[in-house]
C-alpha positions in Angstrom: -33.8 -19.4 -31.9 -32.0 -21.4 -34.5 -28.9 -23.6 -33.9 -26.9 -21.2 -36.1 -27.9 -18.1 -34.0 -27.1 -19.9 -30.8 -23.7 -20.9 -32.1 -22.9 -17.4 -33.3 -24.0 -16.0 -29.9 -21.8 -18.4 -28.0 -18.8 -18.1 -30.2 -17.5 -14.8 -28.8 -18.0 -16.0 -25.2 -16.1 -19.3 -25.9 -13.4 -17.4 -27.7 -13.0 -15.0 -24.8 -12.9 -17.9 -22.4 -10.1 -19.5 -24.3 -8.3 -16.1 -24.3 -8.7 -15.8 -20.5 -7.4 -19.4 -19.9 -4.4 -18.8 -22.1 -3.7 -15.4 -20.5 -3.9 -16.9 -17.0 -1.5 -19.7 -17.9 1.0 -17.2 -19.4 0.6 -14.8 -16.5 1.1 -17.5 -13.9 4.3 -18.5 -15.6 5.6 -14.9 -15.6 4.6 -14.5 -11.9 6.3 -17.8 -10.8 9.0 -16.0 -8.9 6.5 -13.7 -7.1 4.3 -16.6 -6.3 7.3 -18.5 -4.9 8.4 -15.6 -2.8 4.9 -15.2 -1.4 4.5 -18.9 -0.7 8.0 -19.0 0.9 7.0 -16.2 3.2 3.8 -18.0 4.1 5.7 -21.1 4.9 8.1 -19.1 7.1 5.1 -17.5 8.8 3.6 -20.9 9.6 6.9 -22.1 11.1 7.3 -18.9 13.1 3.7 -18.9 14.2 3.9 -22.5 15.4 7.0 -21.6 17.5 5.5 -18.4 19.0 1.8 -19.2 19.0 1.3 -16.0 17.0 -0.8 -17.6 14.3 -3.0 -15.5 12.0 -6.2 -14.1 13.5 -8.4 -15.1 10.6 -11.2 -12.8 11.9 -8.8 -9.9 11.6 -7.7 -11.0 8.2 -11.3 -11.3 7.1 -12.0 -7.8 8.3 -8.8 -6.5 6.6 -10.1 -8.2 3.4 -13.4 -6.4 3.6 -11.7 -3.0 4.1 -9.4 -3.8 1.2 -12.3 -4.6 -1.1 -14.1 -1.4 0.1 -11.0 0.7 -0.5 -10.7 -0.9 -4.0 -14.4 -0.1 -4.7 -14.1 3.5 -3.4 -10.9 4.0 -5.4 -12.6 2.7 -8.5 -15.6 5.0 -8.0 -13.2 8.0 -7.5 -11.3 7.1 -10.6 -14.6 6.7 -12.6 -15.8 10.2 -11.4 -12.5 11.8 -12.3 -12.5 10.1 -15.7 -16.0 11.2 -16.5 -15.3 14.8 -15.4 -12.1 14.8 -17.6 -14.0 13.5 -20.6 -16.8 16.1 -20.1 -15.0 19.2 -19.0 -11.4 18.9 -20.4 -11.8 16.8 -23.6 -15.4 18.1 -24.1 -16.4 14.7 -25.4 -20.0 14.9 -26.9 -20.8 11.6 -25.2 -18.7 11.3 -22.1 -20.7 8.5 -20.6 -20.5 6.5 -23.8 -16.7 7.1 -24.0 -16.3 6.1 -20.4 -18.3 2.9 -20.8 -16.2 2.0 -23.8 -13.0 2.4 -21.8 -14.5 0.3 -19.0 -15.5 -2.4 -21.5 -12.0 -2.5 -22.9 -10.6 -2.9 -19.4 -12.8 -5.8 -18.6 -12.3 -7.3 -22.0 -8.5 -7.2 -21.7 -7.8 -10.8 -20.8 -4.0 -10.2 -20.2 -4.7 -7.3 -17.8 -7.3 -9.2 -15.8 -5.0 -12.3 -15.6 -2.0 -10.2 -14.4 -4.2 -8.4 -11.9 -5.6 -11.6 -10.4 -2.1 -13.1 -10.2 -0.6 -9.9 -8.7 -3.4 -9.5 -6.1 -3.1 -13.1 -5.1 0.6 -12.6 -4.5 0.1 -9.5 -2.4 -2.8 -11.0 -0.3 -0.9 -14.2 0.5 2.3 -12.2 1.3 0.6 -9.6 3.5 -1.3 -12.3 5.5 2.1 -14.0 6.1 3.9 -10.9 7.1 1.3 -10.0 9.7 2.3 -13.1 11.5 6.0 -12.4 11.2 5.6 -8.8 12.4 3.7 -9.9 15.5 6.4 -12.5 16.3 9.4 -10.2 16.4 9.3 -9.2 20.1 8.4 -12.8 21.0 11.5 -14.2 19.2 13.8 -11.4 20.3 12.9 -9.2 23.3 13.8 -5.5 22.9 17.5 -5.1 23.6 18.7 -2.4 21.2 17.0 0.8 22.3 19.8 2.1 24.4 22.3 1.4 21.6 20.2 3.2 19.0 19.7 6.1 21.4 23.5 6.4 21.7 24.0 6.1 18.0 21.4 8.8 17.4 23.2 11.2 19.8 26.4 10.6 17.9 24.6 11.3 14.6 23.1 14.5 16.0 26.3 15.7 17.7 25.4 15.0 21.3 21.7 15.6 21.2 18.7 13.5 20.4 17.6 14.0 16.8 14.1 15.1 17.8 15.8 18.0 19.6 17.4 19.1 16.3 13.9 18.9 14.8 12.3 20.8 17.7 11.1 23.5 15.3 8.8 20.8 13.9 8.0 19.0 17.1 7.0 22.2 18.9 4.7 23.3 16.1 1.2 22.0 16.5 0.5 22.5 12.8 3.7 20.7 11.7 2.9 17.8 13.9 -0.6 17.6 12.5 0.7 17.7 8.9 3.3 15.0 9.6 0.7 12.8 11.4 -1.6 13.2 8.4 1.3 12.2 6.0 2.2 9.2 8.1 -1.4 7.9 7.9 -1.7 8.8 4.2 1.3 6.5 3.6 -1.0 3.4 3.9 -3.4 4.7 1.2 -0.5 5.7 -1.1 1.0 2.2 -0.7 -2.4 0.6 -1.4 -3.0 2.8 -4.4 0.5 2.1 -5.8 0.0 -1.7 -5.4 -3.3 -1.4 -7.3 -1.7 0.7 -10.0 1.2 -1.8 -10.4 -0.9 -4.9 -10.2 -3.5 -3.8 -12.7 -1.0 -1.9 -15.0 -1.8 -2.0 -18.7 1.4 -3.9 -19.5 3.1 -6.6 -17.5 6.5 -4.8 -17.5 9.8 -5.4 -15.9 9.1 -2.3 -13.7 5.9 -3.9 -12.4 7.7 -7.1 -11.4 10.6 -5.1 -9.9 8.3 -3.1 -7.6 6.3 -6.1 -6.4 9.5 -8.2 -5.8 11.3 -5.3 -4.1 8.3 -4.7 -1.8 8.2 -8.3 -0.6 12.0 -8.5 -0.3 12.2 -5.3 1.7 9.4 -6.3 4.1 10.7 -9.9 4.6 14.4 -9.1 4.9 14.2 -5.7 6.6 10.8 -6.0 8.3 11.5 -9.4 9.8 15.0 -10.8 9.7 16.8 -7.5 10.4 14.1 -6.5 12.8 14.6 -9.6 14.8 18.4 -9.2 14.8 18.1 -5.6 16.1 14.9 -5.8 18.1 13.9 -2.4 19.5 10.7 -0.6 20.4 11.4 3.0 19.5 11.5 6.3 21.3 7.8 6.4 22.1 8.2 3.4 24.3 11.6 4.3 25.9 10.1 5.3 29.2 7.7 2.4 29.3 10.6 0.0 28.9 12.2 1.6 32.0 15.0 3.2 30.1 14.5 6.8 31.3 12.7 10.0 30.3 15.0 11.1 27.5 12.0 11.3 25.1 9.4 12.6 27.5 9.6 16.2 26.2 8.8 14.9 22.7 5.9 12.9 23.9 4.6 15.9 25.9 4.9 18.0 22.8 2.8 15.5 20.8 0.2 15.4 23.6 0.1 19.2 23.5 -0.3 19.3 19.7 -3.3 16.9 20.0 -5.3 19.7 21.7 -5.3 21.5 18.3 -4.9 18.7 15.7 -5.6 14.9 15.8 -2.4 13.0 16.5 -3.5 9.5 15.6 0.0 8.2 16.3 -0.5 8.5 20.1 -3.6 6.3 20.0 -1.9 3.7 17.8 1.2 3.6 20.0 -1.0 3.0 23.0 -2.9 0.2 21.2 0.3 -1.5 20.1 1.7 -1.3 23.7 -1.5 -3.0 25.0 -1.0 -5.7 22.4 2.6 -6.1 23.6 1.9 -6.4 27.3 -1.1 -8.6 26.8 -0.3 -10.4 23.5 -3.1 -12.3 21.7 -2.9 -14.5 18.6 -2.6 -12.3 15.6 -1.1 -9.3 17.5 0.5 -6.9 15.1 3.6 -6.3 17.2 6.1 -3.5 17.8 9.4 -3.1 15.9 11.5 0.1 15.4 14.5 -0.9 13.4 14.5 -0.5 10.5 11.7 1.9 9.7 9.5 0.2 7.2 7.5 3.4 6.7 10.7 5.0 5.4 11.8 2.0 3.4 8.4 1.7 1.7 8.2 5.5 1.0 11.6 5.2 -0.7 10.3 2.3 -2.8 7.2 4.3 -3.8 9.4 7.2 -4.9 11.7 5.0 -6.9 8.7 3.3 -8.6 6.8 6.5 -9.5 10.0 8.2 -10.7 10.1 5.5 -13.4 6.4 6.0 -14.2 6.5 9.8 -14.4 9.1 12.3 -13.3 6.6 14.7 -11.8 5.0 11.9 -9.8 8.4 10.8 -8.6 9.3 14.3 -7.5 6.1 14.5 -5.4 6.8 11.1 -3.9 10.4 12.1 -2.9 8.9 15.1 -1.0 6.5 12.7 0.6 9.4 10.3 1.5 11.2 13.2 3.2 8.0 14.0 5.2 7.8 10.4 6.3 11.5 10.4 7.3 10.9 13.6 9.4 7.6 12.3 10.8 9.2 9.0 11.9 11.4 10.9 14.3 9.0 13.8 15.3 6.1 11.4 16.0 8.3 9.3 18.3 8.0 6.1 16.2 11.7 5.8 15.3 15.3 6.7 16.1 17.1 8.5 13.3 19.2 5.3 12.9 15.9 3.4 12.2 15.0 5.8 9.4 18.4 5.9 7.9 18.5 2.1 7.9 15.0 2.0 6.4 16.1 4.3 3.5 19.1 2.1 2.9 17.1 -1.1 2.9 14.6 0.5 0.5 17.3 1.3 -2.0 18.9 -2.1 -1.6 15.5 -3.8 -2.1 14.9 -1.8 -5.3 18.3 -2.8 -6.6 17.6 -6.5 -5.8 14.2 -6.3 -7.3 15.7 -5.2 -10.6 17.1 -8.7 -11.1 13.6 -10.1 -11.3 12.3 -8.0 -14.1 13.4 -10.6 -16.6 10.4 -12.8 -15.4 8.1 -10.4 -17.3 7.7 -11.0 -21.0 7.1 -7.3 -21.8 9.2 -4.2 -21.0 
């Protein structure tokens, strides 16, 4: 092969390499606040872990990373199949595979998208690893002391009765419990999918930065600092804490529903309690106030509303299901869920101030 041919062959690769380098530099600059927030959370986690001994279990983190990559691969395959079927059956493209491969090539060849995706995923992985330490340290830093108070607040909110009693028409229905339990577990996958959608969005918009910043602010401020200040375990642990059997009818109803439908919440609650009474390094920990499930569901609804009104409407329905499920499944007091919703809105408002770090949008 001549020197000229070699130079021509290498030129596009060298040019793309320069584009990638420039894109990474620009993307890192735009992500500087998000990187700083993740790094600050990691520094806090190291300090808290050193105090409590609840340092990260790197074996667990490695396993989590594997599942994360698997989920990403499966999601990518599912999206690819849907895209191929859409091209073939809806658009009736004469060469659906060729059109799909062209789209895939454009995706991989978009230096800015790849740079933004790598920066965004780095932020999320660092932050989630740090938060796992903070979550497990809550009960170690502040033993549960607010459950009675939240129980009293709940009875005031529900006019003299426990909120689950007002929702007994759901708690007593095995089908309803099964549906709410499914929604509660679907929450994780919707959160993961939304993170991927935001991180690898086609444009590095203010909305993208707002969501990622709001997510970290909500989980750090609400999921750690406020959780420590108002440390509580939740209704499902009320009796185990020796506080009485006020929530035993609810737990009995969940056990009864499990005869017809899987209620994974019960197994998870048992596992968390075992981790609490016999804590190990890297334990996930128990914390009821505020409800981070509700706070995050509110964030997802606010984000998708800005992306597409129809998607936003679906996510608001989902957020309502999470709110109800948080009470019916025994995870939270109504006060926890109301507090979680308020923190979700506040985090979204605060995250709006950081959209200016994005160059686009």
